[in-house]
C-alpha positions in Angstrom: -25.5 67.1 102.9 -24.3 63.9 104.5 -23.4 60.9 102.4 -24.1 57.4 103.7 -21.3 55.0 102.8 -21.0 51.3 103.1 -17.2 51.1 103.6 -14.7 53.3 105.5 -12.7 53.6 102.3 -15.5 55.4 100.6 -15.1 58.3 103.1 -11.4 58.4 102.5 -9.5 60.7 105.0 -12.7 62.8 105.7 -14.3 62.7 109.1 -17.2 60.3 109.5 -19.5 58.8 112.1 -19.4 55.0 112.3 -22.9 53.5 112.7 -22.4 49.9 113.8 -25.1 47.4 113.3 -25.4 44.2 115.4 -27.9 41.9 116.9 -28.9 42.5 120.5 -27.0 40.1 122.8 -30.2 39.0 124.7 -32.6 39.0 121.7 -31.0 38.0 118.4 -34.2 39.1 116.5 -33.6 42.7 117.7 -31.1 44.9 115.7 -29.1 47.5 117.5 -27.5 50.5 115.9 -24.7 52.3 117.9 -22.7 55.4 117.1 -20.7 58.1 118.9 -19.4 61.5 118.1 -16.5 62.6 120.2 -14.1 65.5 120.1 -10.9 65.8 122.1 -11.9 62.8 124.2 -15.3 64.3 125.1 -18.5 62.7 123.9 -20.7 65.2 122.0 -23.5 62.9 121.1 -24.1 59.1 121.0 -26.7 56.4 120.5 -29.2 55.7 123.3 -30.3 52.3 124.4 -33.8 51.1 123.5 -34.2 53.4 120.5 -35.3 51.6 117.3 -32.5 51.1 114.8 -34.2 53.2 112.0 -34.6 56.1 114.4 -31.1 55.8 115.8 -29.7 55.9 112.2 -31.7 59.1 111.6 -30.2 60.6 114.7 -26.7 59.7 113.5 -27.2 61.3 110.1 -28.8 64.4 111.7 -25.8 64.7 114.1 -23.4 64.4 111.2 -25.3 67.1 109.4 -25.4 69.5 112.4 -21.7 69.1 113.0 -20.5 69.4 109.4 -19.4 65.8 109.2 -19.7 64.7 105.5 -20.1 60.9 106.0 -21.9 58.3 108.0 -20.3 54.9 107.5 -22.7 52.0 108.1 -20.5 49.2 109.5 -22.8 46.3 108.8 -20.7 43.3 107.8 -23.6 40.8 108.2 -25.9 43.0 106.1 -28.6 43.1 108.8 -29.7 46.7 108.0 -29.6 47.0 104.2 -29.9 50.4 102.4 -33.5 49.9 101.3 -34.5 49.6 105.0 -32.8 52.7 106.1 
C-alpha cells in the first residue's frame, strides 16, 4: 500500500516518488504533473507529456506500488491539485 504525503518530511528517510505539480508554461489553465523513478542513474519510469494530471498521478502511485516504494510525495506548494481532486 502506498501512502500519499503532502510534505517530504512525512516520508522521513523512506524512499518516495516526488510528484511535482505546476502550471503548463504555455497554458496557465492547464496543470501538469511530473515524476520520475530512477535507480543507479537509469530511468525506470517517468511521466509522459500530454497525459491529464489525474491519470499521471495514478500512474505515479501505481509505479510506487509495483516497485515497493511506500510513499508518493505531492510537491504542490501552490495547492493547485488538492487531495479531494486526486
